[in-house]
C-alpha positions, 0 to 999 in steps of 0.5 A: 500500500502506498503511503499518503504522501506518495499518493498525494504526489502521484495525484498532483503530478498526474493533474499537472501532466493532464493540464500540460497535455491539454495545453499542448493539444490546445496549442496544436489545434490553435484553440484560444479558449482551450489555451485560456482554460488550460493556463487557468487550470495550471495557475489554479494547480500552482496556487493550490501547491503554494497554499499547501506549502504555506499551510504545512509551514503554519502547522509546523510553526504551531506545533513548535509553540 
């Protein structure tokens, strides 16, 4: 059985790969709407990772107090 952190990493990497694939297909087809939506999804994924790291740091800081 996979540990929780390994499973989370697989899910995040899988999401980023799918977004990259969608972006590549949108560029290949010349779809402005597809490019916009793929970039929005990529931005949301990166922002989620940023919030995840910030939350983890806050939890660690709270434990040390």
